[in-house]
C-alpha positions as CSV (number, residue, x, y, z in Angstrom):
1,M,38.1,87.7,116.4
2,N,36.6,89.4,119.7
3,I,39.2,91.7,121.2
4,L,38.8,93.5,124.4
5,C,40.8,96.6,124.2
6,V,41.6,98.1,127.9
7,Y,43.2,101.4,128.5
8,V,43.4,103.7,131.7
9,D,41.7,107.1,131.7
10,G,44.6,108.9,133.4
11,G,46.2,110.6,130.2
12,K,46.3,110.8,126.5
13,G,49.5,108.8,126.4
14,H,47.9,105.5,126.9
15,Y,44.4,106.3,125.4
16,I,45.6,107.4,122.0
17,P,47.6,104.3,121.1
18,A,44.6,102.0,122.3
19,K,42.2,104.1,120.1
20,A,44.6,103.9,117.2
21,V,44.9,100.0,117.4
22,A,41.2,99.6,118.1
23,E,40.3,101.6,114.9
24,Q,42.5,99.4,112.7
25,L,41.1,96.2,114.3
26,K,37.6,97.4,113.6
27,S,38.4,98.4,110.1
28,M,39.7,94.9,109.4
29,G,36.3,93.4,110.5
30,H,37.0,92.4,114.0
31,N,34.8,93.1,117.0
32,V,36.4,95.5,119.3
33,D,35.3,96.6,122.7
34,M,37.2,99.5,124.1
35,I,36.8,100.3,127.9
36,D,38.6,101.9,130.7
37,F,40.4,99.5,133.1
38,F,38.7,100.8,136.4
39,A,35.3,100.9,134.7
40,L,35.8,97.4,133.5
41,L,36.5,96.0,137.1
42,N,33.9,98.4,138.6
43,L,36.5,100.4,140.4
44,R,35.6,103.9,139.1
45,P,36.3,105.8,142.3
46,V,39.7,104.3,142.3
47,G,40.1,105.3,138.7
48,R,39.2,108.9,139.5
49,I,41.7,109.0,142.3
50,N,44.4,107.6,139.9
51,K,43.5,110.3,137.4
52,F,43.7,113.0,140.0
53,I,47.1,111.9,141.5
54,W,48.6,111.7,137.8
55,R,47.5,115.2,136.9
56,K,49.0,116.4,140.3
57,L,52.3,114.6,139.5
58,L,52.4,116.3,136.0
59,E,51.9,119.7,137.7
60,R,54.9,118.9,139.8
61,P,57.5,117.2,137.8
62,D,60.2,117.5,140.6
63,F,58.0,115.4,142.7
64,E,56.9,113.1,139.9
65,N,60.6,112.3,139.3
66,R,61.0,111.1,142.9
67,F,57.9,109.3,143.0
68,S,57.9,107.4,139.5
69,S,61.8,106.5,140.0
70,R,60.8,104.8,143.3
71,N,57.8,103.0,141.7
72,D,59.9,102.1,138.6
73,Q,62.5,100.2,140.7
74,D,60.2,98.6,143.4
75,T,57.3,96.4,142.2
76,R,56.0,95.7,145.5
77,E,53.0,98.1,145.1
78,I,51.9,96.7,141.9
79,R,52.3,93.2,143.2
80,L,50.3,93.9,146.3
81,A,47.5,95.8,144.1
82,S,47.4,92.7,141.8
83,S,47.1,90.6,144.8
84,I,44.2,92.5,145.9
85,I,42.4,92.6,142.5
86,Q,42.9,88.7,142.4
87,A,41.1,88.5,145.9
88,T,38.3,90.9,145.4
89,R,37.7,90.9,141.5
90,K,37.9,87.1,140.3
91,R,34.0,86.9,140.1
92,R,33.9,90.3,138.4
93,F,36.4,89.1,135.9
94,R,34.7,85.9,135.1
95,K,31.5,87.8,134.3
96,I,33.5,90.1,132.0
97,I,34.8,87.1,130.1
98,R,31.3,85.6,129.6
99,Q,30.0,89.1,128.7
100,Y,32.6,90.1,126.1
101,R,33.9,86.4,125.1
102,P,37.2,88.0,124.1
103,D,39.7,86.0,121.9
104,M,42.3,88.4,123.5
105,I,42.6,91.1,125.8
106,F,45.0,94.0,124.6
107,T,46.0,96.9,126.8
108,T,48.2,99.9,126.7
109,H,48.9,100.5,130.5
110,P,50.8,98.6,132.9
111,Y,48.1,98.4,135.4
112,P,45.9,96.1,133.4
113,G,48.7,94.4,131.6
114,Y,50.0,93.3,135.0
115,M,46.7,92.7,136.9
116,L,44.5,91.3,134.2
117,S,47.2,88.9,133.0
118,D,47.4,87.5,136.6
119,L,43.6,87.0,136.6
120,A,43.5,85.4,133.2
121,A,46.4,83.0,134.2
122,R,44.1,81.4,136.6
123,L,41.1,81.1,134.3
124,T,40.3,77.9,132.3
125,P,40.2,78.2,129.4
126,H,43.0,80.6,129.6
127,I,42.4,84.1,127.8
128,P,45.7,85.7,126.6
129,V,46.7,89.2,127.6
130,T,48.8,91.2,125.5
131,Y,50.4,94.7,126.3
132,Y,51.6,97.4,124.1
133,A,54.5,99.4,126.0
134,T,53.6,103.1,125.7
135,D,56.9,103.7,127.5
136,V,58.3,103.2,124.2
137,F,62.2,103.8,124.9
138,C,62.5,102.2,128.3
139,V,59.9,99.7,129.7
140,P,59.5,100.1,133.6
141,M,59.9,97.1,135.9
142,S,56.2,97.6,137.0
143,A,55.2,96.5,133.4
144,V,57.0,93.2,133.4
145,N,54.9,90.3,133.9
146,N,55.4,86.7,132.5
147,H,51.8,85.8,132.5
148,L,51.5,88.2,129.6
149,E,51.2,86.4,126.4
150,S,53.0,89.2,124.4
151,M,54.7,92.6,125.1
152,Y,54.7,94.7,122.1
153,V,57.5,97.4,122.1
154,S,58.4,99.9,119.3
155,T,62.1,100.3,119.8
156,E,65.1,98.0,120.3
157,E,66.0,100.1,123.3
158,G,62.6,99.5,124.8
159,C,62.8,95.7,124.0
160,D,66.3,95.4,125.7
161,S,65.1,97.2,128.7
162,A,61.9,94.9,129.2
163,I,64.1,91.9,129.0
164,K,66.7,93.4,131.3
165,N,63.9,94.0,133.7
166,G,62.7,90.3,133.8
167,Q,60.4,89.9,130.9
168,M,61.0,86.6,129.1
169,A,62.7,87.4,125.7
170,D,60.3,85.2,123.8
171,K,57.4,87.3,124.8
172,V,58.9,90.6,123.8
173,K,58.1,91.7,120.1
174,L,59.4,94.6,118.3
175,C,56.4,96.2,116.7
176,P,55.5,99.5,114.7
177,F,54.4,102.5,116.6
178,P,50.7,103.1,116.4
179,L,50.5,106.4,114.9
180,Q,46.8,108.0,114.9
181,A,45.2,107.6,111.4
182,S,44.6,111.4,111.4
183,C,48.5,111.7,111.2
184,Q,49.5,108.9,109.3
185,N,46.9,109.2,106.6
186,S,47.0,112.8,106.2
187,R,48.7,114.4,103.2
188,R,52.2,115.4,103.8
189,M,52.1,119.2,103.2
190,T,55.1,121.6,103.0
191,K,55.7,124.1,105.6
192,A,54.3,126.8,103.4
193,E,51.1,124.9,102.6
194,A,50.4,124.0,106.2
195,R,50.8,127.6,107.1
196,T,48.4,128.7,104.3
197,K,45.9,126.0,105.5
198,L,46.2,127.5,109.1
199,G,46.1,131.1,108.2
200,L,49.8,131.6,109.5
201,K,52.3,133.9,108.0
202,Q,54.8,132.7,105.6
203,G,58.6,133.3,106.1
204,L,58.4,133.9,109.8
205,F,60.0,131.5,112.3
206,T,57.2,129.6,113.9
207,L,57.4,127.9,117.3
208,Q,54.9,125.3,118.6
209,I,54.6,125.1,122.4
210,N,52.7,122.0,123.2
211,F,50.9,121.5,126.5
212,G,49.7,118.0,125.7
213,G,46.4,116.3,126.0
214,E,46.1,117.2,129.7
215,G,47.0,120.9,129.3
216,V,49.8,120.7,131.7
217,G,52.9,122.6,131.2
218,S,55.2,125.5,132.1
219,F,54.6,129.2,131.1
220,A,58.1,130.1,131.5
221,L,59.2,129.6,127.8
222,L,56.3,131.8,126.6
223,E,57.1,134.5,129.0
224,G,60.7,134.5,128.5
225,L,60.2,135.0,124.7
226,R,59.8,138.9,125.5
227,S,63.6,138.9,125.7
228,I,64.0,137.9,122.0
229,S,64.2,140.7,119.4
230,S,63.5,138.5,116.3
231,P,60.0,138.5,114.9
232,M,58.3,135.1,115.3
233,Q,54.8,133.5,115.5
234,I,53.8,131.0,118.5
235,I,51.3,128.3,118.5
236,I,49.9,127.1,121.7
237,I,48.5,123.5,121.2
238,G,47.1,121.2,124.1
239,G,43.7,120.5,126.1
240,L,43.7,123.8,127.9
241,T,41.6,124.4,130.9
242,E,39.8,127.8,131.0
243,K,42.2,128.8,133.6
244,T,45.3,128.0,131.7
245,E,44.0,129.7,128.6
246,E,43.2,132.9,130.6
247,R,46.8,133.0,131.8
248,L,48.1,132.4,128.3
249,N,46.1,135.5,127.1
250,R,47.6,137.6,129.7
251,I,50.9,136.7,128.8
252,K,50.1,137.1,125.0
253,E,49.1,140.6,125.8
254,S,52.2,141.4,127.6
255,L,54.5,140.2,124.7
256,P,56.0,142.8,122.3
257,D,54.3,143.4,119.0
258,H,56.8,141.3,116.9
259,I,55.8,138.2,118.6
260,E,52.4,136.9,117.5
261,V,50.8,134.1,119.7
262,H,48.0,131.9,118.4
263,I,46.2,129.8,120.9
264,P,44.1,126.8,119.0
265,G,44.1,124.8,122.1
266,F,43.0,121.1,121.7
267,V,42.7,120.4,118.0
268,S,42.0,117.4,116.0
269,N,44.5,118.2,113.2
270,V,47.6,118.5,115.4
271,N,49.9,117.1,112.5
272,D,48.8,120.3,110.4
273,Y,50.3,122.6,113.2
274,V,53.3,120.5,113.4
275,L,54.1,120.7,109.8
276,A,53.5,124.5,110.0
277,S,56.3,124.8,112.8
278,D,59.9,125.0,112.6
279,I,60.3,123.8,116.2
280,V,58.2,122.0,118.6
281,A,58.7,122.5,122.1
282,G,57.3,121.3,125.5
283,R,57.4,118.1,127.7
284,S,58.6,115.1,125.7
285,G,55.1,113.3,125.6
286,I,55.6,110.1,123.7
287,N,52.7,110.6,121.1
288,T,53.8,114.0,120.3
289,L,57.5,113.3,120.1
290,V,57.0,110.3,117.9
291,E,54.5,112.2,115.6
292,C,57.4,114.8,115.3
293,F,59.8,112.3,114.2
294,Y,57.3,110.8,111.6
295,L,56.8,114.5,110.4
296,H,60.3,115.7,110.6
297,R,60.1,118.4,112.9
298,P,62.8,119.1,115.8
299,F,61.7,118.8,119.3
300,L,62.8,121.0,122.1
301,I,62.4,119.3,125.4
302,T,61.7,122.0,128.1
303,E,60.7,119.7,130.9
304,L,61.0,116.0,131.7
305,V,58.8,113.9,133.7
306,Y,60.5,110.5,134.9
307,T,58.3,108.3,132.8
308,V,59.8,109.8,129.7
309,M,63.5,110.4,130.6
310,A,64.7,107.8,128.2
311,S,62.9,109.7,125.2
312,A,65.5,112.6,125.9
313,E,68.4,110.2,125.4
314,Y,66.7,109.0,122.0
315,V,66.2,112.4,120.7
316,E,69.9,113.4,121.5
317,K,71.1,110.1,120.1
318,Y,69.6,110.6,116.7
319,G,70.2,114.4,116.6
320,V,66.5,115.3,116.1
321,G,65.9,117.9,118.9
322,W,67.4,119.1,122.2
323,N,67.1,118.1,125.9
324,M,67.1,121.3,127.7
325,N,65.2,120.2,130.8
326,H,64.5,123.2,133.1
327,D,67.1,125.2,131.4
328,L,65.2,128.4,130.3
329,D,68.2,130.5,129.4
330,S,69.5,127.8,126.9
331,Q,65.9,127.2,125.5
332,L,65.7,131.1,124.8
333,S,69.3,131.1,123.4
334,L,68.4,128.3,121.1
335,I,65.3,129.8,119.7
336,A,66.9,133.3,119.4
337,N,69.5,131.7,117.3
338,Y,67.1,129.7,115.0
339,A,64.6,132.7,114.7
340,K,67.3,134.7,113.1
341,N,67.9,132.0,110.5
342,P,65.2,129.3,110.2
343,L,66.7,127.7,107.2
344,S,69.7,126.6,109.4
345,L,67.3,124.0,110.7
346,D,67.4,122.2,107.5
347,F,70.6,120.1,108.4
348,I,68.5,118.2,111.0
349,D,66.0,116.8,108.4
350,H,68.0,113.8,107.2
351,N,68.5,112.7,110.8
352,F,64.8,111.7,111.0
353,D,65.4,109.1,108.2
354,M,68.1,107.4,110.6
355,I,65.4,106.8,113.2
356,P,64.8,102.9,113.3
357,I,61.1,103.2,114.2
358,E,58.3,101.8,111.9
359,Y,55.0,103.9,112.1
360,D,52.1,101.6,111.3
361,A,49.1,101.0,113.6
362,A,47.4,98.6,111.1
363,K,50.6,96.2,111.2
364,L,50.3,96.3,115.1
365,A,46.9,95.2,114.7
366,R,47.7,92.5,112.4
367,M,50.3,91.3,114.9
368,I,47.6,91.1,117.7
369,V,45.2,89.2,115.4
370,E,48.0,86.8,114.5
371,D,49.0,86.2,118.2
372,A,45.3,85.7,119.1
373,R,45.0,82.9,116.3
374,K,48.1,81.2,117.1
375,F,47.0,81.2,120.9
376,K,43.4,79.7,119.6
377,E,45.1,77.1,117.6
378,L,47.6,76.1,120.4
379,W,44.8,75.9,123.0
380,R,42.6,73.8,120.8
381,G,45.7,71.6,119.9
């Protein structure tokens, strides 16, 4: 099979699942071309603007909430954008199809899901477009398009929201979450083993503050830790800019001696740092959050952007973390309590087994291939 895997270079939340699935498809012997949506349609300047705007929104979660909320409920903008793409990129799209000869187009972002499925619907022979909803817990209206051949969603809640928002039920398919191979295939170490491997202290409460792949987050929690008297070690993970890292180091120097701060930044073995932690804190980025589910580590949500608000409800529903959005006093109180007695977190462990998410990028890849084969047989028939 020839699979064209399309993502949007705007954040790791869409790129990582695309990469995880592409790796599995390649390991099965299929030909996979993985490319950014804006590069595919020769719209790179638009892509750079999109990335810039998204980063600015992440830096201002209050504004992002208003902006994304409006776009979620009003699909006029994406319909207009799709109309423009159809009018200006039809010839380019036909060239792409001749170049890559895909049996299927698979994407992990609403833009290509919506716009490429509109383009493909007007082609003869038709090329199926499938979409994996990275908004795992609640699929936005802007992602709904019944020109899609299939919409894959990793939770029942997400499937229900997609159907409620207008996606035809027979196109919505419950699927496994495409964990990165580095996480799913890694050895499941104990907390002590992970700390030994990473050179961290044993028997010391360990808090991970995650800034995400984009390295955007608040410094408030780290600064607030100076009010806690219990000894602890802090791990800072994320794609940190030089400016961000400089500020983190200044805060590190200002903290009392009983609080140790380690700043690995962007690492390829995030799972080791999760396993070494007692609690992971930060914005509830979907990939980080679900990896915590898989590795059985509770997540403290310190900030919420609109696109992942449903994840907070999911965390609380299954009792695998806390939603303390912009409530610094409550965040510090919770950390202070568990820092005194980290073993009291053990009661949460069995809750992770209650989460009805399957973790398997290879199985999702097999679903994609099966859909491509069925479509091919149907078209030939």
